[in-house]
Backbone as JSON Lines, residues from 0, in Angstrom:
{"i":0,"aa":"M","n":[92.97,139.4,83.01],"ca":[91.84,138.72,83.64],"c":[90.56,139.53,83.41]}
{"i":1,"aa":"P","n":[89.43,138.85,83.14],"ca":[88.2,139.58,82.86],"c":[87.61,140.25,84.09]}
{"i":2,"aa":"N","n":[86.99,141.4,83.88],"ca":[86.22,142.05,84.94],"c":[84.86,141.37,84.99]}
{"i":3,"aa":"I","n":[84.48,140.87,86.16],"ca":[83.27,140.07,86.29],"c":[82.29,140.71,87.26]}
{"i":4,"aa":"A","n":[81.02,140.76,86.85],"ca":[79.93,141.21,87.72],"c":[79.01,140.02,87.98]}
{"i":5,"aa":"I","n":[78.26,140.09,89.05],"ca":[77.38,139.01,89.46],"c":[75.93,139.49,89.48]}
{"i":6,"aa":"F","n":[75.02,138.63,89.01],"ca":[73.6,138.88,89.17],"c":[72.99,137.62,89.78]}
{"i":7,"aa":"A","n":[72.41,137.76,90.95],"ca":[71.76,136.61,91.6],"c":[70.69,137.12,92.55]}
{"i":8,"aa":"R","n":[69.54,136.44,92.52],"ca":[68.45,136.84,93.4],"c":[68.55,136.16,94.76]}
{"i":9,"aa":"E","n":[69.27,135.04,94.82],"ca":[69.42,134.31,96.07],"c":[70.79,134.61,96.68]}
{"i":10,"aa":"G","n":[70.79,135.0,97.97],"ca":[72.02,135.38,98.63],"c":[73.07,134.28,98.66]}
{"i":11,"aa":"A","n":[72.66,133.03,98.91],"ca":[73.61,131.93,99.0],"c":[74.31,131.7,97.67]}
{"i":12,"aa":"L","n":[73.55,131.72,96.59],"ca":[74.15,131.5,95.27],"c":[75.0,132.69,94.86]}
{"i":13,"aa":"R","n":[74.6,133.88,95.27],"ca":[75.39,135.07,94.97],"c":[76.8,134.92,95.53]}
{"i":14,"aa":"G","n":[76.88,134.4,96.76],"ca":[78.2,134.2,97.38],"c":[79.05,133.21,96.6]}
{"i":15,"aa":"A","n":[78.42,132.13,96.12],"ca":[79.15,131.12,95.36],"c":[79.66,131.7,94.04]}
{"i":16,"aa":"L","n":[78.83,132.51,93.37],"ca":[79.24,133.11,92.11],"c":[80.35,134.14,92.33]}
{"i":17,"aa":"E","n":[80.26,134.86,93.44],"ca":[81.33,135.82,93.75],"c":[82.65,135.1,93.96]}
{"i":18,"aa":"A","n":[82.61,133.94,94.59],"ca":[83.83,133.16,94.81],"c":[84.46,132.76,93.48]}
{"i":19,"aa":"V","n":[83.6,132.35,92.51],"ca":[84.1,131.99,91.18],"c":[84.71,133.22,90.52]}
{"i":20,"aa":"A","n":[84.02,134.36,90.63],"ca":[84.51,135.6,90.01],"c":[85.86,136.0,90.58]}
{"i":21,"aa":"R","n":[86.01,135.93,91.9],"ca":[87.28,136.33,92.53],"c":[88.42,135.38,92.17]}
{"i":22,"aa":"A","n":[88.08,134.11,91.96],"ca":[89.12,133.12,91.66],"c":[89.58,133.17,90.21]}
{"i":23,"aa":"H","n":[88.7,133.62,89.31],"ca":[89.0,133.53,87.88],"c":[88.92,134.86,87.14]}
{"i":24,"aa":"G","n":[88.87,135.95,87.87],"ca":[88.83,137.26,87.24],"c":[88.91,138.35,88.29]}
{"i":25,"aa":"V","n":[88.5,139.54,87.92],"ca":[88.46,140.66,88.86],"c":[86.99,140.92,89.18]}
{"i":26,"aa":"F","n":[86.59,140.62,90.42],"ca":[85.2,140.82,90.8],"c":[84.95,142.31,90.98]}
{"i":27,"aa":"V","n":[83.98,142.85,90.24],"ca":[83.68,144.28,90.3],"c":[82.57,144.57,91.3]}
{"i":28,"aa":"D","n":[81.41,143.94,91.13],"ca":[80.29,144.18,92.04],"c":[79.17,143.2,91.7]}
{"i":29,"aa":"G","n":[78.12,143.19,92.52],"ca":[76.99,142.32,92.3],"c":[75.69,143.08,92.3]}
{"i":30,"aa":"A","n":[74.64,142.45,91.76],"ca":[73.32,143.06,91.72],"c":[72.28,141.97,91.92]}
{"i":31,"aa":"S","n":[71.14,142.35,92.5],"ca":[70.06,141.39,92.73],"c":[68.79,141.77,91.98]}
{"i":32,"aa":"D","n":[68.82,142.89,91.25],"ca":[67.69,143.23,90.39],"c":[68.23,143.8,89.08]}
{"i":33,"aa":"V","n":[67.41,143.75,88.04],"ca":[67.87,144.09,86.7],"c":[68.25,145.56,86.57]}
{"i":34,"aa":"A","n":[67.52,146.44,87.24],"ca":[67.84,147.87,87.17],"c":[69.22,148.14,87.74]}
{"i":35,"aa":"A","n":[69.54,147.48,88.85],"ca":[70.86,147.65,89.47],"c":[71.95,147.08,88.56]}
{"i":36,"aa":"L","n":[71.65,145.96,87.91],"ca":[72.63,145.37,86.98],"c":[72.88,146.3,85.8]}
{"i":37,"aa":"Q","n":[71.82,146.91,85.27],"ca":[71.97,147.84,84.15],"c":[72.85,149.02,84.54]}
{"i":38,"aa":"R","n":[72.64,149.56,85.74],"ca":[73.47,150.67,86.21],"c":[74.92,150.24,86.35]}
{"i":39,"aa":"L","n":[75.12,149.04,86.87],"ca":[76.47,148.51,87.05],"c":[77.18,148.38,85.7]}
{"i":40,"aa":"L","n":[76.48,147.87,84.7],"ca":[77.06,147.68,83.37],"c":[77.34,149.02,82.69]}
{"i":41,"aa":"D","n":[76.52,150.01,82.97],"ca":[76.71,151.33,82.37],"c":[77.9,152.06,82.99]}
{"i":42,"aa":"R","n":[78.19,151.78,84.25],"ca":[79.23,152.53,84.97],"c":[80.62,151.9,84.89]}
{"i":43,"aa":"H","n":[80.67,150.59,84.66],"ca":[81.96,149.89,84.72],"c":[82.23,149.14,83.42]}
{"i":44,"aa":"A","n":[83.48,148.88,83.16],"ca":[83.89,148.07,82.01],"c":[83.81,146.6,82.42]}
{"i":45,"aa":"I","n":[82.65,146.0,82.21],"ca":[82.42,144.61,82.61],"c":[82.61,143.7,81.4]}
{"i":46,"aa":"D","n":[83.44,142.67,81.56],"ca":[83.66,141.71,80.48],"c":[82.67,140.56,80.53]}
{"i":47,"aa":"V","n":[82.33,140.12,81.74],"ca":[81.48,138.95,81.91],"c":[80.51,139.19,83.07]}
{"i":48,"aa":"V","n":[79.25,138.75,82.88],"ca":[78.26,138.77,83.95],"c":[77.89,137.32,84.26]}
{"i":49,"aa":"L","n":[78.09,136.89,85.49],"ca":[77.63,135.57,85.92],"c":[76.24,135.78,86.52]}
{"i":50,"aa":"A","n":[75.23,135.17,85.93],"ca":[73.85,135.45,86.34],"c":[73.06,134.19,86.66]}
{"i":51,"aa":"E","n":[72.19,134.34,87.64],"ca":[71.25,133.28,88.01],"c":[69.94,133.95,88.36]}
{"i":52,"aa":"G","n":[68.82,133.37,87.89],"ca":[67.53,133.93,88.23],"c":[67.1,135.08,87.34]}
{"i":53,"aa":"I","n":[67.73,135.22,86.18],"ca":[67.36,136.29,85.26],"c":[66.49,135.68,84.14]}
{"i":54,"aa":"S","n":[65.45,136.38,83.75],"ca":[64.56,135.87,82.71],"c":[65.06,136.28,81.33]}
{"i":55,"aa":"A","n":[64.54,135.63,80.31],"ca":[64.9,135.98,78.93],"c":[64.48,137.41,78.63]}
{"i":56,"aa":"E","n":[63.32,137.83,79.15],"ca":[62.84,139.19,78.92],"c":[63.78,140.22,79.55]}
{"i":57,"aa":"D","n":[64.21,139.94,80.79],"ca":[65.13,140.86,81.47],"c":[66.48,140.9,80.75]}
{"i":58,"aa":"L","n":[66.92,139.73,80.28],"ca":[68.21,139.67,79.58],"c":[68.14,140.46,78.28]}
{"i":59,"aa":"A","n":[67.04,140.31,77.55],"ca":[66.88,141.04,76.3],"c":[66.88,142.55,76.54]}
{"i":60,"aa":"A","n":[66.34,142.96,77.69],"ca":[66.27,144.39,78.01],"c":[67.66,144.99,78.23]}
{"i":61,"aa":"L","n":[68.65,144.15,78.48],"ca":[70.02,144.63,78.67],"c":[70.69,145.01,77.35]}
{"i":62,"aa":"G","n":[70.05,144.65,76.23],"ca":[70.61,145.0,74.92],"c":[71.95,144.32,74.67]}
{"i":63,"aa":"D","n":[72.92,145.12,74.23],"ca":[74.24,144.57,73.89],"c":[74.93,143.95,75.1]}
{"i":64,"aa":"H","n":[74.59,144.4,76.3],"ca":[75.21,143.85,77.51],"c":[74.89,142.37,77.69]}
{"i":65,"aa":"A","n":[73.77,141.91,77.11],"ca":[73.37,140.51,77.27],"c":[74.43,139.56,76.75]}
{"i":66,"aa":"A","n":[75.16,139.98,75.72],"ca":[76.17,139.12,75.1],"c":[77.32,138.8,76.04]}
{"i":67,"aa":"R","n":[77.4,139.47,77.18],"ca":[78.47,139.19,78.15],"c":[78.01,138.25,79.25]}
{"i":68,"aa":"S","n":[76.75,137.83,79.19],"ca":[76.15,137.11,80.31],"c":[76.28,135.6,80.18]}
{"i":69,"aa":"I","n":[76.69,134.98,81.3],"ca":[76.69,133.54,81.44],"c":[75.6,133.23,82.44]}
{"i":70,"aa":"V","n":[74.57,132.53,82.0],"ca":[73.38,132.35,82.82],"c":[73.26,130.9,83.29]}
{"i":71,"aa":"L","n":[73.04,130.73,84.57],"ca":[72.74,129.41,85.13],"c":[71.23,129.3,85.16]}
{"i":72,"aa":"A","n":[70.69,128.27,84.48],"ca":[69.23,128.19,84.33],"c":[68.78,126.75,84.13]}
{"i":73,"aa":"D","n":[67.46,126.56,84.23],"ca":[66.87,125.26,83.96],"c":[66.9,125.0,82.46]}
{"i":74,"aa":"E","n":[66.94,123.72,82.09],"ca":[67.05,123.34,80.68],"c":[65.93,123.91,79.83]}
{"i":75,"aa":"E","n":[64.7,123.93,80.38],"ca":[63.58,124.38,79.56],"c":[63.62,125.86,79.23]}
{"i":76,"aa":"D","n":[64.44,126.63,79.97],"ca":[64.56,128.07,79.71],"c":[65.78,128.41,78.85]}
{"i":77,"aa":"A","n":[66.63,127.42,78.58],"ca":[67.91,127.68,77.93],"c":[67.78,128.3,76.54]}
{"i":78,"aa":"A","n":[66.88,127.78,75.72],"ca":[66.74,128.3,74.35],"c":[66.27,129.75,74.37]}
{"i":79,"aa":"D","n":[65.3,130.07,75.23],"ca":[64.83,131.45,75.35],"c":[65.97,132.38,75.73]}
{"i":80,"aa":"L","n":[66.79,131.96,76.68],"ca":[67.9,132.79,77.15],"c":[68.96,132.95,76.06]}
{"i":81,"aa":"A","n":[69.21,131.88,75.31],"ca":[70.18,131.97,74.22],"c":[69.7,132.95,73.16]}
{"i":82,"aa":"L","n":[68.41,132.88,72.83],"ca":[67.84,133.8,71.84],"c":[67.83,135.24,72.34]}
{"i":83,"aa":"A","n":[67.76,135.4,73.67],"ca":[67.77,136.74,74.25],"c":[69.16,137.35,74.25]}
{"i":84,"aa":"G","n":[70.19,136.54,73.87],"ca":[71.53,137.09,73.72],"c":[72.58,136.59,74.66]}
{"i":85,"aa":"A","n":[72.26,135.64,75.56],"ca":[73.26,135.16,76.52],"c":[74.47,134.57,75.8]}
{"i":86,"aa":"A","n":[75.65,134.84,76.36],"ca":[76.87,134.27,75.79],"c":[76.93,132.77,76.05]}
{"i":87,"aa":"A","n":[76.36,132.34,77.17],"ca":[76.31,130.92,77.52],"c":[75.16,130.69,78.47]}
{"i":88,"aa":"V","n":[74.53,129.52,78.35],"ca":[73.5,129.1,79.29],"c":[73.94,127.75,79.84]}
{"i":89,"aa":"L","n":[74.18,127.71,81.13],"ca":[74.7,126.51,81.78],"c":[73.66,125.95,82.74]}
{"i":90,"aa":"P","n":[73.74,124.64,83.04],"ca":[72.84,124.07,84.05],"c":[73.07,124.74,85.41]}
{"i":91,"aa":"R","n":[72.03,124.77,86.23],"ca":[72.15,125.39,87.54],"c":[73.21,124.72,88.4]}
{"i":92,"aa":"D","n":[73.45,123.42,88.15],"ca":[74.43,122.7,88.96],"c":[75.8,122.6,88.25]}
{"i":93,"aa":"A","n":[76.06,123.51,87.31],"ca":[77.36,123.5,86.61],"c":[78.5,123.63,87.61]}
{"i":94,"aa":"D","n":[79.57,122.89,87.37],"ca":[80.7,122.96,88.3],"c":[81.55,124.2,88.0]}
{"i":95,"aa":"V","n":[82.47,124.48,88.93],"ca":[83.28,125.68,88.84],"c":[84.1,125.72,87.56]}
{"i":96,"aa":"E","n":[84.65,124.58,87.15],"ca":[85.47,124.56,85.94],"c":[84.67,124.88,84.69]}
{"i":97,"aa":"T","n":[83.43,124.4,84.64],"ca":[82.56,124.7,83.49],"c":[82.25,126.19,83.44]}
{"i":98,"aa":"I","n":[81.94,126.77,84.61],"ca":[81.66,128.21,84.67],"c":[82.9,129.0,84.27]}
{"i":99,"aa":"R","n":[84.05,128.57,84.76],"ca":[85.3,129.27,84.44],"c":[85.57,129.22,82.94]}
{"i":100,"aa":"A","n":[85.38,128.04,82.33],"ca":[85.61,127.91,80.89],"c":[84.65,128.79,80.1]}
{"i":101,"aa":"A","n":[83.4,128.83,80.53],"ca":[82.42,129.67,79.85],"c":[82.78,131.14,79.99]}
{"i":102,"aa":"A","n":[83.26,131.54,81.18],"ca":[83.67,132.93,81.4],"c":[84.84,133.3,80.49]}
{"i":103,"aa":"T","n":[85.76,132.36,80.31],"ca":[86.91,132.61,79.43],"c":[86.44,132.81,78.0]}
{"i":104,"aa":"L","n":[85.54,131.96,77.54],"ca":[85.02,132.08,76.17],"c":[84.25,133.38,75.98]}
{"i":105,"aa":"A","n":[83.4,133.71,76.96],"ca":[82.62,134.94,76.87],"c":[83.53,136.16,76.85]}
{"i":106,"aa":"G","n":[84.6,136.11,77.64],"ca":[85.55,137.21,77.68],"c":[86.27,137.41,76.36]}
{"i":107,"aa":"R","n":[86.28,136.38,75.53],"ca":[86.92,136.46,74.2],"c":[85.9,136.7,73.09]}
{"i":108,"aa":"G","n":[84.65,136.98,73.49],"ca":[83.62,137.27,72.5],"c":[83.01,136.05,71.85]}
{"i":109,"aa":"L","n":[83.19,134.87,72.45],"ca":[82.63,133.64,71.9],"c":[81.38,133.23,72.68]}
{"i":110,"aa":"R","n":[80.59,132.32,72.08],"ca":[79.37,131.85,72.73],"c":[79.4,130.34,72.9]}
{"i":111,"aa":"L","n":[78.78,129.91,73.97],"ca":[78.72,128.49,74.29],"c":[77.26,128.06,74.28]}
{"i":112,"aa":"V","n":[76.92,127.12,73.39],"ca":[75.54,126.64,73.28],"c":[75.52,125.14,73.53]}
{"i":113,"aa":"P","n":[74.94,124.69,74.65],"ca":[74.86,123.26,74.94],"c":[74.05,122.53,73.88]}
{"i":114,"aa":"D","n":[74.26,121.22,73.77],"ca":[73.6,120.41,72.74],"c":[72.09,120.54,72.8]}
{"i":115,"aa":"H","n":[71.5,120.45,74.01],"ca":[70.04,120.47,74.1],"c":[69.48,121.82,73.67]}
{"i":116,"aa":"T","n":[70.24,122.9,73.9],"ca":[69.8,124.22,73.47],"c":[69.9,124.34,71.96]}
{"i":117,"aa":"L","n":[71.0,123.86,71.39],"ca":[71.17,123.9,69.94],"c":[70.06,123.12,69.25]}
{"i":118,"aa":"E","n":[69.67,122.0,69.84],"ca":[68.6,121.18,69.26],"c":[67.29,121.98,69.18]}
{"i":119,"aa":"R","n":[66.99,122.73,70.23],"ca":[65.76,123.52,70.23],"c":[65.85,124.67,69.24]}
{"i":120,"aa":"L","n":[67.01,125.27,69.13],"ca":[67.18,126.37,68.19],"c":[67.08,125.86,66.75]}
{"i":121,"aa":"R","n":[67.62,124.68,66.49],"ca":[67.5,124.08,65.15],"c":[66.04,123.8,64.83]}
{"i":122,"aa":"A","n":[65.3,123.32,65.82],"ca":[63.89,123.03,65.61],"c":[63.12,124.3,65.29]}
{"i":123,"aa":"L","n":[63.42,125.37,66.02],"ca":[62.74,126.64,65.79],"c":[63.02,127.16,64.39]}
{"i":124,"aa":"A","n":[64.26,126.95,63.93],"ca":[64.65,127.42,62.6],"c":[64.17,126.49,61.49]}
{"i":125,"aa":"G","n":[63.58,125.35,61.88],"ca":[63.08,124.41,60.89],"c":[64.16,123.56,60.26]}
{"i":126,"aa":"V","n":[65.32,123.46,60.93],"ca":[66.41,122.64,60.42],"c":[66.24,121.23,60.96]}
{"i":127,"aa":"E","n":[66.01,120.28,60.06],"ca":[65.77,118.91,60.48],"c":[67.07,118.13,60.56]}
{"i":128,"aa":"A","n":[67.23,117.44,61.67],"ca":[68.38,116.55,61.83],"c":[68.05,115.22,61.16]}
{"i":129,"aa":"A","n":[69.05,114.58,60.57],"ca":[68.83,113.28,59.95],"c":[68.48,112.26,61.02]}
{"i":130,"aa":"P","n":[67.43,111.46,60.81],"ca":[67.04,110.46,61.82],"c":[68.15,109.44,62.01]}
{"i":131,"aa":"A","n":[68.43,109.1,63.26],"ca":[69.5,108.16,63.57],"c":[69.09,106.73,63.22]}
{"i":132,"aa":"S","n":[67.81,106.42,63.38],"ca":[67.34,105.08,63.09],"c":[65.83,105.1,62.95]}
{"i":133,"aa":"A","n":[65.26,103.95,62.65],"ca":[63.82,103.85,62.51],"c":[63.14,103.69,63.87]}
{"i":134,"aa":"E","n":[63.92,103.56,64.92],"ca":[63.37,103.39,66.26],"c":[62.75,104.7,66.74]}
{"i":135,"aa":"A","n":[61.99,104.59,67.81],"ca":[61.36,105.78,68.39],"c":[62.44,106.78,68.8]}
{"i":136,"aa":"P","n":[62.23,108.06,68.5],"ca":[63.23,109.07,68.85],"c":[63.32,109.25,70.36]}
{"i":137,"aa":"L","n":[64.46,109.69,70.81],"ca":[64.67,109.92,72.23],"c":[64.13,111.31,72.57]}
{"i":138,"aa":"L","n":[63.05,111.33,73.32],"ca":[62.47,112.59,73.77],"c":[62.88,112.86,75.2]}
{"i":139,"aa":"T","n":[63.1,114.12,75.52],"ca":[63.42,114.49,76.89],"c":[62.17,114.33,77.74]}
{"i":140,"aa":"P","n":[62.33,114.24,79.07],"ca":[61.15,114.15,79.94],"c":[60.16,115.29,79.69]}
{"i":141,"aa":"R","n":[60.66,116.51,79.5],"ca":[59.77,117.65,79.26],"c":[59.06,117.5,77.92]}
{"i":142,"aa":"E","n":[59.77,117.0,76.89],"ca":[59.14,116.81,75.58],"c":[58.04,115.76,75.66]}
{"i":143,"aa":"R","n":[58.23,114.74,76.51],"ca":[57.18,113.73,76.68],"c":[55.93,114.34,77.32]}
{"i":144,"aa":"E","n":[56.15,115.27,78.28],"ca":[55.02,115.96,78.91],"c":[54.28,116.82,77.88]}
{"i":145,"aa":"V","n":[55.06,117.49,77.03],"ca":[54.45,118.31,75.98],"c":[53.69,117.44,74.99]}
{"i":146,"aa":"L","n":[54.26,116.29,74.64],"ca":[53.6,115.38,73.71],"c":[52.26,114.9,74.26]}
{"i":147,"aa":"V","n":[52.22,114.59,75.55],"ca":[50.96,114.17,76.18],"c":[49.94,115.3,76.12]}
{"i":148,"aa":"A","n":[50.4,116.52,76.4],"ca":[49.5,117.68,76.33],"c":[48.99,117.88,74.89]}
{"i":149,"aa":"M","n":[49.88,117.69,73.92],"ca":[49.47,117.8,72.52],"c":[48.39,116.76,72.2]}
{"i":150,"aa":"A","n":[48.56,115.55,72.73],"ca":[47.59,114.48,72.49],"c":[46.24,114.83,73.11]}
{"i":151,"aa":"D","n":[46.26,115.66,74.16],"ca":[45.02,116.11,74.79],"c":[44.39,117.27,74.05]}
{"i":152,"aa":"G","n":[45.06,117.72,72.96],"ca":[44.52,118.81,72.16],"c":[44.92,120.19,72.64]}
{"i":153,"aa":"A","n":[45.91,120.29,73.52],"ca":[46.31,121.58,74.07],"c":[47.08,122.42,73.05]}
{"i":154,"aa":"S","n":[46.77,123.71,73.03],"ca":[47.52,124.65,72.19],"c":[48.84,124.99,72.89]}
{"i":155,"aa":"N","n":[49.71,125.73,72.2],"ca":[50.98,126.13,72.82],"c":[50.75,126.93,74.1]}
{"i":156,"aa":"K","n":[49.76,127.82,74.08],"ca":[49.46,128.62,75.28],"c":[48.98,127.73,76.41]}
{"i":157,"aa":"M","n":[48.13,126.76,76.08],"ca":[47.62,125.85,77.1],"c":[48.73,124.97,77.66]}
{"i":158,"aa":"I","n":[49.65,124.55,76.77],"ca":[50.79,123.74,77.22],"c":[51.64,124.55,78.18]}
{"i":159,"aa":"A","n":[51.88,125.82,77.84],"ca":[52.7,126.69,78.69],"c":[52.08,126.81,80.07]}
{"i":160,"aa":"R","n":[50.76,127.06,80.12],"ca":[50.09,127.19,81.42],"c":[50.11,125.88,82.19]}
{"i":161,"aa":"R","n":[49.86,124.8,81.5],"ca":[49.78,123.48,82.13],"c":[51.11,123.06,82.74]}
{"i":162,"aa":"L","n":[52.21,123.36,82.06],"ca":[53.53,122.94,82.52],"c":[54.3,124.03,83.26]}
{"i":163,"aa":"G","n":[53.72,125.23,83.33],"ca":[54.38,126.31,84.05],"c":[55.62,126.82,83.34]}
{"i":164,"aa":"I","n":[55.58,126.87,82.01],"ca":[56.71,127.35,81.22],"c":[56.23,128.51,80.35]}
{"i":165,"aa":"S","n":[57.16,129.2,79.71],"ca":[56.77,130.32,78.86],"c":[56.17,129.81,77.54]}
{"i":166,"aa":"F","n":[55.42,130.68,76.89],"ca":[54.84,130.35,75.59],"c":[55.93,129.98,74.58]}
{"i":167,"aa":"H","n":[57.03,130.77,74.58],"ca":[58.11,130.51,73.62],"c":[58.77,129.16,73.89]}
{"i":168,"aa":"T","n":[58.92,128.81,75.17],"ca":[59.52,127.52,75.51],"c":[58.6,126.38,75.06]}
{"i":169,"aa":"A","n":[57.3,126.54,75.27],"ca":[56.35,125.53,74.79],"c":[56.47,125.36,73.28]}
{"i":170,"aa":"K","n":[56.6,126.49,72.59],"ca":[56.73,126.47,71.13],"c":[58.0,125.72,70.71]}
{"i":171,"aa":"F","n":[59.1,125.96,71.45],"ca":[60.36,125.26,71.15],"c":[60.17,123.75,71.3]}
{"i":172,"aa":"H","n":[59.52,123.34,72.39],"ca":[59.33,121.91,72.64],"c":[58.48,121.27,71.54]}
{"i":173,"aa":"V","n":[57.41,121.94,71.15],"ca":[56.56,121.39,70.09],"c":[57.35,121.27,68.79]}
{"i":174,"aa":"A","n":[58.11,122.31,68.46],"ca":[58.92,122.26,67.23],"c":[59.95,121.14,67.29]}
{"i":175,"aa":"S","n":[60.55,120.96,68.47],"ca":[61.54,119.9,68.63],"c":[60.91,118.53,68.45]}
{"i":176,"aa":"I","n":[59.71,118.35,69.01],"ca":[59.0,117.07,68.87],"c":[58.69,116.8,67.4]}
{"i":177,"aa":"L","n":[58.21,117.81,66.68],"ca":[57.91,117.63,65.26],"c":[59.16,117.24,64.48]}
{"i":178,"aa":"T","n":[60.28,117.88,64.83],"ca":[61.54,117.56,64.15],"c":[61.96,116.12,64.44]}
{"i":179,"aa":"K","n":[61.91,115.74,65.71],"ca":[62.34,114.38,66.08],"c":[61.45,113.32,65.46]}
{"i":180,"aa":"L","n":[60.18,113.64,65.29],"ca":[59.25,112.68,64.71],"c":[59.17,112.81,63.19]}
{"i":181,"aa":"D","n":[59.96,113.72,62.62],"ca":[59.98,113.94,61.17],"c":[58.57,114.22,60.66]}
{"i":182,"aa":"A","n":[57.88,115.12,61.37],"ca":[56.51,115.46,61.03],"c":[56.39,116.94,60.71]}
{"i":183,"aa":"E","n":[55.46,117.27,59.83],"ca":[55.24,118.67,59.46],"c":[54.11,119.31,60.25]}
{"i":184,"aa":"T","n":[53.21,118.49,60.77],"ca":[52.07,119.01,61.51],"c":[51.93,118.27,62.83]}
{"i":185,"aa":"R","n":[51.14,118.86,63.74],"ca":[50.88,118.21,65.02],"c":[50.16,116.87,64.8]}
{"i":186,"aa":"T","n":[49.21,116.87,63.88],"ca":[48.44,115.65,63.63],"c":[49.36,114.53,63.15]}
{"i":187,"aa":"E","n":[50.26,114.86,62.24],"ca":[51.21,113.86,61.74],"c":[52.13,113.39,62.86]}
{"i":188,"aa":"A","n":[52.58,114.33,63.69],"ca":[53.48,113.98,64.8],"c":[52.78,113.04,65.78]}
{"i":189,"aa":"L","n":[51.53,113.34,66.11],"ca":[50.8,112.51,67.06],"c":[50.52,111.13,66.49]}
{"i":190,"aa":"A","n":[50.23,111.05,65.19],"ca":[50.0,109.75,64.56],"c":[51.26,108.9,64.61]}
{"i":191,"aa":"R","n":[52.4,109.52,64.32],"ca":[53.67,108.77,64.35],"c":[54.03,108.38,65.78]}
{"i":192,"aa":"A","n":[53.79,109.3,66.72],"ca":[54.08,109.0,68.12],"c":[53.24,107.85,68.62]}
{"i":193,"aa":"A","n":[51.98,107.8,68.19],"ca":[51.09,106.71,68.6],"c":[51.57,105.38,68.04]}
{"i":194,"aa":"R","n":[52.01,105.4,66.77],"ca":[52.51,104.16,66.15],"c":[53.77,103.66,66.85]}
{"i":195,"aa":"M","n":[54.56,104.6,67.38],"ca":[55.81,104.24,68.07],"c":[55.57,103.92,69.55]}
{"i":196,"aa":"G","n":[54.33,104.07,69.99],"ca":[54.05,103.77,71.39],"c":[54.45,104.85,72.35]}
{"i":197,"aa":"L","n":[54.67,106.07,71.83],"ca":[55.09,107.18,72.69],"c":[53.91,107.86,73.39]}
{"i":198,"aa":"V","n":[52.72,107.69,72.81],"ca":[51.53,108.35,73.36],"c":[50.3,107.56,72.95]}
{"i":199,"aa":"M","n":[49.27,107.65,73.78],"ca":[48.01,106.99,73.45],"c":[46.98,108.04,73.03]}
{"i":200,"aa":"L","n":[46.31,107.81,71.92],"ca":[45.31,108.75,71.43],"c":[43.9,108.27,71.75]}
């Protein structure tokens, strides 16, 4: 059974994660700040970290330890966390079985990347998916918000501030929109979006 540590800033969620750890592994200890988590990882042989409320920057600071982390996070932060090294990024409302399965995979050195995260990573890498049809592409609610901001002439930094997301996340969304619209530039993407009725210019 894997040795599991917990990272959570909220006491209630920490208790829930500890329950998962005790049921599906050997619970070692918990931490509520990154410095304490780093000390915990340095002192013990931890196979998996169940984390909530950790940022991509904090995760990256853990170095190789990040690869053991299963992070519960909002969808818009998932790509950043995956790039920071997380073994898995799950929705905040993931059920116990999903968390358990992810912990098992992480304990075996494997990674779990949800579809929406993979889509953003493909967009960042410039890998275009074949269009499913000539119909308007399916944009997520957040991508629609980004598209509207793009139509207003907002830069990636302005989009990040306007929507309360990180610069890198804004960049992922813009890249994803360009990919879905099969466009190489923002201007081309906005022109196609306007023709499809996705945005008004």
